[in-house]
C-alpha positions as CSV (number, residue, x, y, z in Angstrom):
1,X,47.1,218.3,-58.3
2,X,45.4,221.0,-60.4
3,X,43.7,223.7,-58.4
4,X,40.6,225.5,-59.8
5,X,42.0,229.0,-58.8
6,X,45.0,228.4,-60.9
7,X,43.0,227.6,-64.1
8,X,41.6,229.7,-66.8
9,X,38.9,228.9,-69.4
10,X,39.2,230.7,-72.7
11,X,36.0,230.8,-74.8
12,X,33.8,233.0,-76.9
13,X,30.8,233.2,-74.5
14,X,28.3,232.4,-77.2
15,X,24.9,230.7,-76.7
16,X,25.0,227.0,-76.1
17,X,28.1,225.1,-75.3
18,X,30.3,228.1,-74.7
19,X,27.8,229.5,-72.2
20,X,27.7,226.1,-70.5
21,X,31.5,226.0,-70.3
22,X,31.5,229.5,-68.8
23,X,28.7,228.6,-66.3
24,X,30.7,225.5,-65.2
25,X,33.9,227.6,-64.8
26,X,32.0,230.1,-62.7
27,X,30.5,227.3,-60.5
28,X,33.9,225.9,-59.8
29,X,35.7,229.3,-59.4
30,X,37.8,228.8,-62.6
31,X,38.7,232.2,-64.2
32,X,36.8,232.7,-67.4
33,X,38.0,234.9,-70.4
34,X,35.7,235.4,-73.4
35,X,37.0,236.8,-76.7
36,X,34.8,238.8,-79.1
37,X,35.1,241.6,-81.6
38,X,33.3,244.9,-82.2
39,X,29.7,244.3,-83.4
40,X,29.4,240.8,-81.8
41,X,27.7,240.5,-78.5
42,X,28.3,237.2,-76.7
43,X,25.8,235.9,-74.2
44,X,28.5,235.7,-71.4
45,X,30.5,238.8,-70.8
46,X,32.7,237.7,-67.9
47,X,36.2,239.0,-68.4
48,X,35.3,240.0,-72.0
49,X,38.2,240.8,-74.3
50,X,37.2,242.8,-77.4
51,X,39.7,242.1,-80.0
52,X,40.9,245.1,-82.1
53,X,41.3,244.9,-85.9
54,X,45.0,244.5,-85.2
55,X,44.4,241.7,-82.8
56,X,42.1,240.0,-85.3
57,X,44.8,240.3,-88.0
58,X,47.2,238.4,-85.7
59,X,44.8,235.4,-86.0
60,X,44.3,235.7,-89.7
61,X,44.5,232.7,-91.9
62,X,43.9,232.1,-95.6
63,X,40.2,231.4,-96.1
64,X,41.4,228.9,-98.8
65,X,43.5,227.1,-96.2
66,X,40.7,227.1,-93.7
67,X,38.2,225.7,-96.3
68,X,40.7,223.0,-97.2
69,X,41.4,222.0,-93.6
70,X,37.6,221.9,-92.9
71,X,36.6,220.4,-96.2
72,X,34.1,223.2,-96.6
73,X,33.3,226.2,-98.7
74,X,32.8,229.6,-97.0
75,X,30.4,232.0,-98.8
76,X,30.5,234.9,-96.3
77,X,34.2,235.1,-96.1
78,X,34.6,238.4,-94.2
79,X,32.0,237.4,-91.5
80,X,33.5,233.9,-91.1
81,X,37.0,235.3,-91.1
82,X,36.4,237.3,-87.9
83,X,34.9,234.3,-86.3
84,X,37.9,232.1,-87.2
85,X,40.3,234.9,-86.1
86,X,38.6,235.0,-82.7
87,X,38.7,231.3,-82.3
88,X,42.5,231.5,-83.1
89,X,42.9,233.7,-80.0
90,X,41.0,231.3,-77.8
91,X,43.0,228.3,-78.9
92,X,46.3,230.1,-78.9
93,X,45.8,231.0,-75.2
94,X,44.8,227.5,-74.1
95,X,46.8,224.4,-73.7
96,X,43.9,221.8,-73.7
97,X,40.8,222.1,-75.9
98,X,37.4,220.8,-75.2
99,X,34.5,221.0,-77.6
100,X,30.9,219.9,-77.9
101,X,29.4,219.1,-81.2
102,X,29.3,216.4,-83.8
103,X,32.3,214.6,-85.4
104,X,31.8,214.2,-89.1
105,X,32.8,211.3,-91.3
106,X,35.8,213.2,-92.6
107,X,37.1,213.6,-89.0
108,X,36.3,217.3,-88.8
109,X,33.8,218.7,-86.4
110,X,30.6,220.4,-87.6
111,X,30.3,224.2,-87.7
112,X,32.7,226.8,-86.4
113,X,33.5,224.5,-83.5
114,X,35.5,222.5,-86.0
115,X,37.9,225.4,-86.5
116,X,38.9,225.3,-82.8
117,X,39.4,221.5,-83.1
118,X,41.5,221.9,-86.3
119,X,43.7,224.6,-84.7
120,X,44.2,222.4,-81.7
121,X,45.3,219.5,-84.0
122,X,47.6,221.9,-85.9
123,X,49.1,223.3,-82.7
124,X,49.5,219.7,-81.4
125,X,47.3,220.5,-78.3
126,X,45.3,217.8,-76.5
127,X,41.8,218.1,-77.9
128,X,38.6,216.3,-76.9
129,X,35.1,216.5,-78.4
130,X,31.9,215.4,-76.8
131,X,29.9,214.1,-79.8
132,X,26.3,214.8,-79.0
133,X,25.0,212.3,-81.6
134,X,27.1,209.5,-80.1
135,X,26.7,210.7,-76.5
136,X,30.4,210.1,-75.9
137,X,33.7,211.9,-75.5
138,X,36.5,211.3,-78.1
139,X,40.1,212.5,-78.0
140,X,42.4,213.0,-81.0
141,X,45.2,210.6,-80.5
142,X,47.6,209.1,-83.0
143,X,45.8,210.7,-85.9
144,X,42.3,209.5,-85.2
145,X,39.4,210.0,-82.9
146,X,39.4,207.5,-80.0
147,X,36.7,207.1,-77.4
148,X,37.9,208.6,-74.2
149,X,37.1,210.0,-70.7
150,X,39.1,213.2,-70.9
151,X,40.1,215.1,-67.8
152,X,41.1,218.7,-67.3
153,X,44.9,218.4,-66.9
154,X,46.2,221.9,-67.8
155,X,45.9,225.3,-66.2
156,X,44.6,226.9,-69.5
157,X,41.7,225.3,-71.3
158,X,39.5,226.2,-74.2
159,X,35.8,225.6,-74.2
160,X,34.1,225.7,-77.6
161,X,31.0,224.2,-79.2
162,X,27.7,224.1,-80.8
163,X,24.9,226.7,-80.1
164,X,22.5,223.7,-80.1
165,X,23.6,222.2,-76.9
166,X,21.6,219.2,-75.7
167,X,20.9,218.3,-72.0
168,X,23.5,215.5,-72.4
169,X,26.1,217.9,-73.8
170,X,25.5,220.2,-70.8
171,X,25.8,217.2,-68.5
172,X,29.1,216.2,-70.1
173,X,30.6,219.7,-69.6
174,X,29.4,219.8,-65.9
175,X,30.9,216.3,-65.3
176,X,34.2,217.4,-66.9
177,X,34.5,220.3,-64.3
178,X,33.1,218.3,-61.4
179,X,35.6,215.5,-62.0
180,X,38.5,218.0,-62.1
181,X,37.5,220.2,-59.2
182,X,34.7,218.6,-57.2
183,X,36.7,216.5,-54.8
184,X,38.5,219.4,-53.2
């Protein structure tokens, strides 16, 4: 059985879903690590890791490849690059990825959250998204999104998501942690 004191949440500590993941981790005594870079101040600063330029370069990816994977065009490439590099470090540390946002018709997830999801798919990690528009969890299984009731099953998890977190999105995060650690 998974123990809360053996688990670590990796996130970015930003307003919205990432703060809610951090608050849930803190409530259930799960270690929290938040990645950032110089010039960016996250809302949550628990166990903050400020990535150096060298660290960021380790998470570098072609903006053309990112745009292709996400079916998007990026106009502020340098700004976006640092965000994507930071997300790489979050996903690279975790084994199971949870995100809150909106799944688009092309099977990507809206916004920067989508990069965490795409990296999880690329790294073949278990990934689940709470779709706030549909008010349901979905997991990427066999090349498609399938309705699911995901559970925290690994010692290292990633929490990513929209800054525009709804009350239902927050409740989904809280339930995810309560289901994993509340019966102890």
